[in-house]
DRENVEX-58538 format. One record per residue (C-alpha): residue in one letter; x, y, z. Coordinates in steps of 0.5 Angstrom, whole numbers, plus 500, padded with zeros to 3 digits. Example, Ala and Ser with C-alpha at 12.3 -4.5 7.8 and 13.67 -1.06 7.14 Angstrom:
% residues 2
A525491516
S527498514
END
This chain:
% residues 122
M445497442
S444499449
T446492451
W452493448
V454499451
N452496458
A457491457
F462495455
L462500460
I462493465
L468491462
V471498463
L469498470
V472491471
Y478492468
F480498472
V478495479
A482489477
T488493475
K488496482
M487490486
L492485482
P499485485
T505490483
K511487479
G517489484
V512489490
E513484496
H507482500
I507480507
T502477512
P501481519
D505476522
E511477518
L510484519
K511483527
E518480525
K520486521
L518491526
K523487531
Q529488526
A527495524
K534498522
G535499515
R527499514
Q522505513
F515504515
I509508512
D502508514
V498511508
R491512511
T488519513
P490522519
A484521522
E485513521
Y492514524
R490517530
A485512531
R489506531
N496506529
I503502529
R508506533
Q514505528
F510507522
K510514519
N503517517
I504519510
P497519507
L496516500
H494523497
D500526499
L505521498
S507523491
K509530494
R513527500
L517522497
D523526498
E522525506
L524517504
D530513503
R529510496
D535505498
K531503504
E526497505
T519501505
I514497508
V507500507
I500499510
C493502510
Q486500513
S485494508
G491493504
M488497497
R491504498
S498501501
N498497494
Q497503490
A502507495
A507501493
K506502485
I508509486
L514507490
V516502485
K515507479
N519512483
G525508484
F524505490
K528499491
H525494496
V517495497
V513491501
N506491502
V502489508
R496484506
G490486510
G492492513
M490494520
N484490519
A489484519
W493487524
N493484532
G499486535
END
């Protein structure tokens, strides 16, 4: 009996991990090199870094505004839903979660940076 319970719990855990990692419908994923091009042509775009303030202070990209993931839902009114919104975090996981929140709240063009700051070498 406990083998079935363990198997079920493992399946539930795998499901939740997989849903956090899967690409989100309506979200474009770009490489750090593609981000460099978007930064050169920043007009009409907004850049959001969803890491903690401490992570942001340690290393950041100047054009990115720090709105930690845990605050994002409360601070959506600071953002323009019609502008292209590019999100970054440390590895790409939190920014993918942020992208889901933005799409769910009516943002038209959301872009996630694959690999996050770990992949950034600008």
